PDB file as gemmi writes it, atoms N, CA and C in Angstrom:
CRYST1    1.000    1.000    1.000  90.00  90.00  90.00 P 1                      
ATOM      1  N   MET A   1     -17.509  11.324 -17.233  1.00  0.00           N  
ATOM      2  CA  MET A   1     -16.807  11.904 -16.040  1.00  0.00           C  
ATOM      3  C   MET A   1     -15.721  12.147 -16.360  1.00  0.00           C  
ATOM      4  N   GLY A   2     -15.357  13.435 -16.247  1.00  0.00           N  
ATOM      5  CA  GLY A   2     -14.146  13.959 -16.349  1.00  0.00           C  
ATOM      6  C   GLY A   2     -13.249  13.881 -15.659  1.00  0.00           C  
ATOM      7  N   ILE A   3     -12.196  14.781 -15.274  1.00  0.00           N  
ATOM      8  CA  ILE A   3     -10.817  14.459 -14.632  1.00  0.00           C  
ATOM      9  C   ILE A   3     -11.032  14.710 -13.212  1.00  0.00           C  
ATOM     10  N   VAL A   4     -11.625  15.704 -13.081  1.00  0.00           N  
ATOM     11  CA  VAL A   4     -12.042  16.110 -11.583  1.00  0.00           C  
ATOM     12  C   VAL A   4     -12.923  14.752 -11.022  1.00  0.00           C  
ATOM     13  N   GLY A   5     -13.701  14.292 -11.603  1.00  0.00           N  
ATOM     14  CA  GLY A   5     -14.827  13.494 -11.394  1.00  0.00           C  
ATOM     15  C   GLY A   5     -14.088  12.119 -10.744  1.00  0.00           C  
ATOM     16  N   TRP A   6     -12.839  11.769 -11.820  1.00  0.00           N  
ATOM     17  CA  TRP A   6     -12.207  10.754 -11.675  1.00  0.00           C  
ATOM     18  C   TRP A   6     -11.115  11.072 -10.366  1.00  0.00           C  
ATOM     19  N   ILE A   7     -10.771  12.057 -10.153  1.00  0.00           N  
ATOM     20  CA  ILE A   7      -9.916  12.367  -8.952  1.00  0.00           C  
ATOM     21  C   ILE A   7     -11.147  12.008  -7.632  1.00  0.00           C  
ATOM     22  N   ILE A   8     -12.125  12.765  -7.249  1.00  0.00           N  
ATOM     23  CA  ILE A   8     -13.046  12.776  -6.552  1.00  0.00           C  
ATOM     24  C   ILE A   8     -13.458  11.240  -5.778  1.00  0.00           C  
ATOM     25  N   LEU A   9     -13.652  10.371  -7.457  1.00  0.00           N  
ATOM     26  CA  LEU A   9     -13.609   8.945  -7.294  1.00  0.00           C  
ATOM     27  C   LEU A   9     -12.636   8.501  -7.014  1.00  0.00           C  
ATOM     28  N   GLY A  10     -11.708   8.598  -6.751  1.00  0.00           N  
ATOM     29  CA  GLY A  10     -10.324   7.946  -6.617  1.00  0.00           C  
ATOM     30  C   GLY A  10     -10.110   8.294  -4.971  1.00  0.00           C  
ATOM     31  N   LEU A  11     -10.250   9.512  -4.763  1.00  0.00           N  
ATOM     32  CA  LEU A  11     -10.414   9.979  -3.341  1.00  0.00           C  
ATOM     33  C   LEU A  11     -11.307   8.841  -2.477  1.00  0.00           C  
ATOM     34  N   LEU A  12     -12.182   8.995  -3.048  1.00  0.00           N  
ATOM     35  CA  LEU A  12     -13.397   7.633  -2.023  1.00  0.00           C  
ATOM     36  C   LEU A  12     -13.187   6.411  -2.290  1.00  0.00           C  
ATOM     37  N   ALA A  13     -12.387   5.999  -3.246  1.00  0.00           N  
ATOM     38  CA  ALA A  13     -12.077   4.986  -3.579  1.00  0.00           C  
ATOM     39  C   ALA A  13     -11.004   4.293  -2.492  1.00  0.00           C  
ATOM     40  N   ALA A  14      -9.969   5.444  -2.502  1.00  0.00           N  
ATOM     41  CA  ALA A  14      -8.571   5.446  -1.587  1.00  0.00           C  
ATOM     42  C   ALA A  14      -9.027   4.997  -0.277  1.00  0.00           C  
ATOM     43  N   GLY A  15     -10.481   5.896  -0.030  1.00  0.00           N  
ATOM     44  CA  GLY A  15     -10.782   5.437   1.417  1.00  0.00           C  
ATOM     45  C   GLY A  15     -11.353   4.100   1.910  1.00  0.00           C  
ATOM     46  N   ILE A  16     -12.242   4.020   0.673  1.00  0.00           N  
ATOM     47  CA  ILE A  16     -12.823   2.460   0.962  1.00  0.00           C  
ATOM     48  C   ILE A  16     -11.804   1.554   1.308  1.00  0.00           C  
ATOM     49  N   ALA A  17     -10.954   1.605   0.188  1.00  0.00           N  
ATOM     50  CA  ALA A  17      -9.720   0.585  -0.124  1.00  0.00           C  
ATOM     51  C   ALA A  17      -8.987   0.544   1.601  1.00  0.00           C  
ATOM     52  N   LYS A  18      -8.835   1.562   1.835  1.00  0.00           N  
ATOM     53  CA  LYS A  18      -7.877   1.816   3.286  1.00  0.00           C  
ATOM     54  C   LYS A  18      -8.667   1.156   4.751  1.00  0.00           C  
ATOM     55  N   LEU A  19     -10.068   1.443   4.271  1.00  0.00           N  
ATOM     56  CA  LEU A  19     -11.217   0.847   5.360  1.00  0.00           C  
ATOM     57  C   LEU A  19     -11.029  -1.049   4.992  1.00  0.00           C  
ATOM     58  N   LEU A  20     -10.976  -1.395   4.145  1.00  0.00           N  
ATOM     59  CA  LEU A  20     -11.041  -2.710   4.048  1.00  0.00           C  
ATOM     60  C   LEU A  20      -9.088  -3.071   4.168  1.00  0.00           C  
ATOM     61  N   LEU A  21      -8.231  -2.491   4.462  1.00  0.00           N  
ATOM     62  CA  LEU A  21      -7.199  -2.765   4.608  1.00  0.00           C  
ATOM     63  C   LEU A  21      -6.340  -1.900   5.463  1.00  0.00           C  
ATOM     64  N   PRO A  22      -6.637  -2.128   6.979  1.00  0.00           N  
ATOM     65  CA  PRO A  22      -6.541  -1.310   7.927  1.00  0.00           C  
ATOM     66  C   PRO A  22      -4.738  -1.738   8.184  1.00  0.00           C  
ATOM     67  N   GLY A  23      -4.194  -0.556   8.793  1.00  0.00           N  
ATOM     68  CA  GLY A  23      -2.817  -0.521   9.565  1.00  0.00           C  
ATOM     69  C   GLY A  23      -2.077   0.587   8.775  1.00  0.00           C  
ATOM     70  N   ARG A  24      -0.775   0.606   9.216  1.00  0.00           N  
ATOM     71  CA  ARG A  24       0.001   1.487   8.882  1.00  0.00           C  
ATOM     72  C   ARG A  24       0.652   1.731   7.390  1.00  0.00           C  
ATOM     73  N   ASP A  25       0.260   2.655   6.568  1.00  0.00           N  
ATOM     74  CA  ASP A  25       1.149   2.179   5.649  1.00  0.00           C  
ATOM     75  C   ASP A  25       2.181   3.093   5.250  1.00  0.00           C  
ATOM     76  N   PRO A  26       3.224   2.679   4.569  1.00  0.00           N  
ATOM     77  CA  PRO A  26       4.435   3.041   4.993  1.00  0.00           C  
ATOM     78  C   PRO A  26       4.798   4.643   4.203  1.00  0.00           C  
ATOM     79  N   GLY A  27       3.946   5.319   3.583  1.00  0.00           N  
ATOM     80  CA  GLY A  27       3.997   6.557   3.040  1.00  0.00           C  
ATOM     81  C   GLY A  27       3.310   7.586   3.572  1.00  0.00           C  
ATOM     82  N   GLY A  28       2.123   6.910   4.811  1.00  0.00           N  
ATOM     83  CA  GLY A  28       1.341   7.899   5.042  1.00  0.00           C  
ATOM     84  C   GLY A  28       0.183   8.550   4.387  1.00  0.00           C  
ATOM     85  N   LEU A  29      -0.595   9.656   4.612  1.00  0.00           N  
ATOM     86  CA  LEU A  29      -2.096   9.899   4.086  1.00  0.00           C  
ATOM     87  C   LEU A  29      -1.765  10.310   2.889  1.00  0.00           C  
ATOM     88  N   ILE A  30      -0.681  10.950   2.423  1.00  0.00           N  
ATOM     89  CA  ILE A  30      -0.632  11.640   1.300  1.00  0.00           C  
ATOM     90  C   ILE A  30      -0.510  10.784   0.133  1.00  0.00           C  
ATOM     91  N   ILE A  31       0.555   9.886   0.429  1.00  0.00           N  
ATOM     92  CA  ILE A  31       0.880   8.625  -0.797  1.00  0.00           C  
ATOM     93  C   ILE A  31      -0.216   7.761  -0.953  1.00  0.00           C  
ATOM     94  N   THR A  32      -0.522   7.421   0.325  1.00  0.00           N  
ATOM     95  CA  THR A  32      -2.121   6.693   0.247  1.00  0.00           C  
ATOM     96  C   THR A  32      -3.381   7.130  -0.834  1.00  0.00           C  
ATOM     97  N   THR A  33      -3.153   8.356  -0.498  1.00  0.00           N  
ATOM     98  CA  THR A  33      -4.334   9.038  -1.579  1.00  0.00           C  
ATOM     99  C   THR A  33      -3.821   8.894  -2.810  1.00  0.00           C  
ATOM    100  N   LEU A  34      -2.888   9.250  -2.916  1.00  0.00           N  
ATOM    101  CA  LEU A  34      -2.016   9.584  -4.447  1.00  0.00           C  
ATOM    102  C   LEU A  34      -2.271   7.936  -5.007  1.00  0.00           C  
ATOM    103  N   ILE A  35      -2.065   6.851  -4.312  1.00  0.00           N  
ATOM    104  CA  ILE A  35      -1.848   5.583  -4.711  1.00  0.00           C  
ATOM    105  C   ILE A  35      -3.656   5.342  -5.074  1.00  0.00           C  
ATOM    106  N   GLY A  36      -4.317   5.630  -4.294  1.00  0.00           N  
ATOM    107  CA  GLY A  36      -5.615   5.754  -4.444  1.00  0.00           C  
ATOM    108  C   GLY A  36      -6.232   6.355  -5.262  1.00  0.00           C  
ATOM    109  N   ILE A  37      -6.149   7.545  -5.964  1.00  0.00           N  
ATOM    110  CA  ILE A  37      -6.432   7.870  -7.236  1.00  0.00           C  
ATOM    111  C   ILE A  37      -5.697   7.159  -8.148  1.00  0.00           C  
ATOM    112  N   ALA A  38      -4.626   6.937  -8.381  1.00  0.00           N  
ATOM    113  CA  ALA A  38      -3.803   6.279  -9.525  1.00  0.00           C  
ATOM    114  C   ALA A  38      -4.366   4.779  -9.855  1.00  0.00           C  
ATOM    115  N   GLY A  39      -5.073   3.946  -8.363  1.00  0.00           N  
ATOM    116  CA  GLY A  39      -5.740   2.584  -8.364  1.00  0.00           C  
ATOM    117  C   GLY A  39      -7.059   2.867  -9.291  1.00  0.00           C  
ATOM    118  N   ALA A  40      -7.615   4.050  -8.845  1.00  0.00           N  
ATOM    119  CA  ALA A  40      -9.202   4.698  -9.556  1.00  0.00           C  
ATOM    120  C   ALA A  40      -8.775   4.680 -10.919  1.00  0.00           C  
ATOM    121  N   PHE A  41      -7.792   5.037 -11.314  1.00  0.00           N  
ATOM    122  CA  PHE A  41      -7.651   5.476 -12.857  1.00  0.00           C  
ATOM    123  C   PHE A  41      -7.657   4.140 -13.417  1.00  0.00           C  
ATOM    124  N   THR A  42      -6.386   3.312 -13.300  1.00  0.00           N  
ATOM    125  CA  THR A  42      -5.897   1.763 -13.191  1.00  0.00           C  
ATOM    126  C   THR A  42      -6.977   1.160 -13.349  1.00  0.00           C  
ATOM    127  N   GLY A  43      -7.916   0.963 -12.357  1.00  0.00           N  
ATOM    128  CA  GLY A  43      -8.982   0.213 -12.300  1.00  0.00           C  
ATOM    129  C   GLY A  43     -10.028   0.530 -13.466  1.00  0.00           C  
ATOM    130  N   GLY A  44     -10.161   1.454 -13.675  1.00  0.00           N  
ATOM    131  CA  GLY A  44     -11.240   2.195 -14.496  1.00  0.00           C  
ATOM    132  C   GLY A  44     -10.815   1.668 -16.142  1.00  0.00           C  
ATOM    133  N   TRP A  45      -9.338   1.978 -16.218  1.00  0.00           N  
ATOM    134  CA  TRP A  45      -8.871   1.627 -17.445  1.00  0.00           C  
ATOM    135  C   TRP A  45      -8.815   0.335 -17.607  1.00  0.00           C  
ATOM    136  N   LEU A  46      -8.392  -0.860 -17.098  1.00  0.00           N  
ATOM    137  CA  LEU A  46      -8.772  -2.304 -17.089  1.00  0.00           C  
ATOM    138  C   LEU A  46      -9.829  -2.638 -17.184  1.00  0.00           C  
ATOM    139  N   SER A  47     -10.757  -2.204 -16.757  1.00  0.00           N  
ATOM    140  CA  SER A  47     -12.010  -2.583 -16.880  1.00  0.00           C  
ATOM    141  C   SER A  47     -12.575  -2.442 -17.982  1.00  0.00           C  
ATOM    142  N   ALA A  48     -12.432  -1.135 -18.809  1.00  0.00           N  
ATOM    143  CA  ALA A  48     -12.414  -0.695 -20.081  1.00  0.00           C  
ATOM    144  C   ALA A  48     -11.976  -1.358 -21.433  1.00  0.00           C  
ATOM    145  N   ARG A  49     -10.778  -1.651 -20.650  1.00  0.00           N  
ATOM    146  CA  ARG A  49      -9.950  -2.213 -21.783  1.00  0.00           C  
ATOM    147  C   ARG A  49      -9.978  -3.998 -22.006  1.00  0.00           C  
ATOM    148  N   PHE A  50     -10.034  -4.293 -20.825  1.00  0.00           N  
ATOM    149  CA  PHE A  50     -10.108  -6.130 -20.918  1.00  0.00           C  
ATOM    150  C   PHE A  50     -11.524  -6.762 -20.623  1.00  0.00           C  
ATOM    151  N   LEU A  51     -12.107  -5.779 -19.519  1.00  0.00           N  
ATOM    152  CA  LEU A  51     -13.555  -6.656 -19.079  1.00  0.00           C  
ATOM    153  C   LEU A  51     -14.661  -5.858 -20.237  1.00  0.00           C  
ATOM    154  N   ASP A  52     -14.472  -5.100 -21.251  1.00  0.00           N  
ATOM    155  CA  ASP A  52     -15.270  -4.787 -21.992  1.00  0.00           C  
ATOM    156  C   ASP A  52     -16.467  -3.984 -21.433  1.00  0.00           C  
ATOM    157  N   ARG A  53     -16.066  -3.565 -20.746  1.00  0.00           N  
ATOM    158  CA  ARG A  53     -16.732  -2.561 -19.671  1.00  0.00           C  
ATOM    159  C   ARG A  53     -16.766  -0.904 -19.942  1.00  0.00           C  
ATOM    160  N   PRO A  54     -17.257  -0.447 -20.800  1.00  0.00           N  
ATOM    161  CA  PRO A  54     -17.098   1.403 -20.910  1.00  0.00           C  
ATOM    162  C   PRO A  54     -17.427   1.982 -19.598  1.00  0.00           C  
ATOM    163  N   ILE A  55     -16.372   2.794 -19.732  1.00  0.00           N  
ATOM    164  CA  ILE A  55     -16.472   3.808 -18.651  1.00  0.00           C  
ATOM    165  C   ILE A  55     -17.480   4.718 -18.931  1.00  0.00           C  
ATOM    166  N   GLN A  56     -18.442   4.694 -17.658  1.00  0.00           N  
ATOM    167  CA  GLN A  56     -19.799   5.393 -17.546  1.00  0.00           C  
ATOM    168  C   GLN A  56     -19.499   6.994 -17.381  1.00  0.00           C  
ATOM    169  N   THR A  57     -20.338   7.973 -18.122  1.00  0.00           N  
ATOM    170  CA  THR A  57     -20.397   9.380 -17.769  1.00  0.00           C  
ATOM    171  C   THR A  57     -21.310   9.880 -16.428  1.00  0.00           C  
ATOM    172  N   GLU A  58     -21.785   8.710 -15.598  1.00  0.00           N  
ATOM    173  CA  GLU A  58     -22.196   9.033 -14.586  1.00  0.00           C  
ATOM    174  C   GLU A  58     -21.427   8.543 -13.188  1.00  0.00           C  
ATOM    175  N   PHE A  59     -21.322   9.376 -12.408  1.00  0.00           N  
ATOM    176  CA  PHE A  59     -20.567   9.253 -11.303  1.00  0.00           C  
ATOM    177  C   PHE A  59     -21.236   8.127 -10.524  1.00  0.00           C  
ATOM    178  N   PHE A  60     -22.124   7.814 -10.186  1.00  0.00           N  
ATOM    179  CA  PHE A  60     -22.763   6.611  -9.763  1.00  0.00           C  
ATOM    180  C   PHE A  60     -23.038   5.609 -10.413  1.00  0.00           C  
ATOM    181  N   ASP A  61     -21.894   4.892 -10.703  1.00  0.00           N  
ATOM    182  CA  ASP A  61     -22.261   3.481 -11.502  1.00  0.00           C  
ATOM    183  C   ASP A  61     -21.491   2.650 -10.666  1.00  0.00           C  
ATOM    184  N   ALA A  62     -22.181   1.494 -10.455  1.00  0.00           N  
ATOM    185  CA  ALA A  62     -21.549   0.584  -9.792  1.00  0.00           C  
ATOM    186  C   ALA A  62     -20.374  -0.244 -10.252  1.00  0.00           C  
ATOM    187  N   ALA A  63     -20.274  -0.530 -11.398  1.00  0.00           N  
ATOM    188  CA  ALA A  63     -19.232  -0.818 -11.926  1.00  0.00           C  
ATOM    189  C   ALA A  63     -18.045  -0.361 -11.902  1.00  0.00           C  
ATOM    190  N   THR A  64     -18.387   1.122 -12.270  1.00  0.00           N  
ATOM    191  CA  THR A  64     -17.130   2.105 -12.396  1.00  0.00           C  
ATOM    192  C   THR A  64     -16.592   1.967 -10.717  1.00  0.00           C  
ATOM    193  N   TRP A  65     -17.301   2.234 -10.051  1.00  0.00           N  
ATOM    194  CA  TRP A  65     -16.966   2.315  -8.435  1.00  0.00           C  
ATOM    195  C   TRP A  65     -16.225   0.843  -8.028  1.00  0.00           C  
ATOM    196  N   GLY A  66     -16.802  -0.167  -8.411  1.00  0.00           N  
ATOM    197  CA  GLY A  66     -15.694  -1.374  -8.145  1.00  0.00           C  
ATOM    198  C   GLY A  66     -14.876  -1.600  -8.799  1.00  0.00           C  
ATOM    199  N   SER A  67     -14.729  -1.274  -9.829  1.00  0.00           N  
ATOM    200  CA  SER A  67     -13.328  -1.340 -10.280  1.00  0.00           C  
ATOM    201  C   SER A  67     -12.226   0.024  -9.788  1.00  0.00           C  
ATOM    202  N   ALA A  68     -12.482   1.099  -9.623  1.00  0.00           N  
ATOM    203  CA  ALA A  68     -11.731   1.841  -8.794  1.00  0.00           C  
ATOM    204  C   ALA A  68     -11.137   1.498  -7.534  1.00  0.00           C  
ATOM    205  N   ILE A  69     -11.985   0.869  -6.697  1.00  0.00           N  
ATOM    206  CA  ILE A  69     -12.136   0.161  -5.523  1.00  0.00           C  
ATOM    207  C   ILE A  69     -11.167  -0.815  -5.803  1.00  0.00           C  
ATOM    208  N   ALA A  70     -11.313  -1.634  -6.465  1.00  0.00           N  
ATOM    209  CA  ALA A  70     -10.436  -3.003  -6.638  1.00  0.00           C  
ATOM    210  C   ALA A  70      -9.031  -2.198  -6.937  1.00  0.00           C  
ATOM    211  N   GLY A  71      -8.963  -1.363  -7.906  1.00  0.00           N  
ATOM    212  CA  GLY A  71      -7.688  -0.919  -8.467  1.00  0.00           C  
ATOM    213  C   GLY A  71      -7.175  -0.598  -7.228  1.00  0.00           C  
ATOM    214  N   SER A  72      -7.766   0.466  -6.427  1.00  0.00           N  
ATOM    215  CA  SER A  72      -6.789   1.240  -5.199  1.00  0.00           C  
ATOM    216  C   SER A  72      -6.417   0.213  -4.384  1.00  0.00           C  
ATOM    217  N   PHE A  73      -6.958  -0.851  -3.742  1.00  0.00           N  
ATOM    218  CA  PHE A  73      -7.243  -1.629  -2.972  1.00  0.00           C  
ATOM    219  C   PHE A  73      -5.907  -2.627  -3.686  1.00  0.00           C  
ATOM    220  N   VAL A  74      -5.631  -3.058  -4.903  1.00  0.00           N  
ATOM    221  CA  VAL A  74      -4.730  -3.745  -5.560  1.00  0.00           C  
ATOM    222  C   VAL A  74      -3.048  -3.006  -5.072  1.00  0.00           C  
ATOM    223  N   LEU A  75      -3.479  -1.681  -5.650  1.00  0.00           N  
ATOM    224  CA  LEU A  75      -2.007  -0.794  -5.533  1.00  0.00           C  
ATOM    225  C   LEU A  75      -1.806  -0.604  -4.480  1.00  0.00           C  
ATOM    226  N   LEU A  76      -2.629  -0.553  -3.106  1.00  0.00           N  
ATOM    227  CA  LEU A  76      -2.391  -0.242  -1.947  1.00  0.00           C  
ATOM    228  C   LEU A  76      -1.489  -1.550  -1.276  1.00  0.00           C  
ATOM    229  N   VAL A  77      -1.876  -2.693  -1.619  1.00  0.00           N  
ATOM    230  CA  VAL A  77      -1.304  -4.134  -1.271  1.00  0.00           C  
ATOM    231  C   VAL A  77       0.147  -4.144  -1.817  1.00  0.00           C  
ATOM    232  N   ALA A  78       0.055  -3.977  -3.402  1.00  0.00           N  
ATOM    233  CA  ALA A  78       1.209  -3.929  -3.851  1.00  0.00           C  
ATOM    234  C   ALA A  78       2.569  -3.157  -3.234  1.00  0.00           C  
ATOM    235  N   TYR A  79       1.702  -1.727  -2.672  1.00  0.00           N  
ATOM    236  CA  TYR A  79       2.831  -1.087  -1.983  1.00  0.00           C  
ATOM    237  C   TYR A  79       3.522  -1.318  -0.768  1.00  0.00           C  
ATOM    238  N   ARG A  80       2.288  -1.951  -0.150  1.00  0.00           N  
ATOM    239  CA  ARG A  80       2.641  -2.395   1.051  1.00  0.00           C  
ATOM    240  C   ARG A  80       3.763  -3.506   1.109  1.00  0.00           C  
ATOM    241  N   ILE A  81       3.615  -4.496   0.240  1.00  0.00           N  
ATOM    242  CA  ILE A  81       4.179  -5.721  -0.091  1.00  0.00           C  
ATOM    243  C   ILE A  81       5.789  -4.937  -0.489  1.00  0.00           C  
ATOM    244  N   LEU A  82       6.057  -3.842  -1.316  1.00  0.00           N  
ATOM    245  CA  LEU A  82       7.491  -3.811  -1.911  1.00  0.00           C  
ATOM    246  C   LEU A  82       7.806  -2.523  -0.411  1.00  0.00           C  
ATOM    247  N   PHE A  83       7.140  -1.842  -0.217  1.00  0.00           N  
ATOM    248  CA  PHE A  83       7.816  -0.662   0.637  1.00  0.00           C  
ATOM    249  C   PHE A  83       7.475  -0.877   2.096  1.00  0.00           C  
ATOM    250  N   GLY A  84       6.768  -2.083   2.191  1.00  0.00           N  
ATOM    251  CA  GLY A  84       6.048  -2.051   3.919  1.00  0.00           C  
ATOM    252  C   GLY A  84       7.004  -2.083   5.056  1.00  0.00           C  
ATOM    253  N   HIS A  85       8.397  -2.303   4.935  1.00  0.00           N  
ATOM    254  CA  HIS A  85       9.326  -2.398   6.080  1.00  0.00           C  
ATOM    255  C   HIS A  85      10.186  -1.070   6.206  1.00  0.00           C  
ATOM    256  N   SER A  86       9.888   0.107   5.149  1.00  0.00           N  
ATOM    257  CA  SER A  86      10.757   1.128   5.280  1.00  0.00           C  
ATOM    258  C   SER A  86      10.514   2.105   6.242  1.00  0.00           C  
ATOM    259  N   ARG A  87       9.406   2.002   7.089  1.00  0.00           N  
ATOM    260  CA  ARG A  87       9.002   3.162   7.644  1.00  0.00           C  
ATOM    261  C   ARG A  87       8.753   2.209   9.164  1.00  0.00           C  
ATOM    262  N   ARG A  88       9.368   2.646  10.196  1.00  0.00           N  
ATOM    263  CA  ARG A  88       9.224   2.117  11.592  1.00  0.00           C  
ATOM    264  C   ARG A  88       8.830   2.957  12.087  1.00  0.00           C  
TER     265      ARG A  88                                                      
END                                                                             
């Protein structure tokens, strides 16, 4: 899967992570989307590196999706913890 596939996967993973974590985000839609894309990359890298799960070339691999969603979710939670009170 190329860089465009990972960006699309990151966008979709960000949407799913946002559904799992409702409420206002301190950065708005654009920052949330960028965090989701970064989470997908991070989750995929961590999955390949530490869980001995190679990144698949198919777009519809359940483990790739799970790691991307989990990475997006973790980064969104961390972002809310660090910057949650900066926007009123």
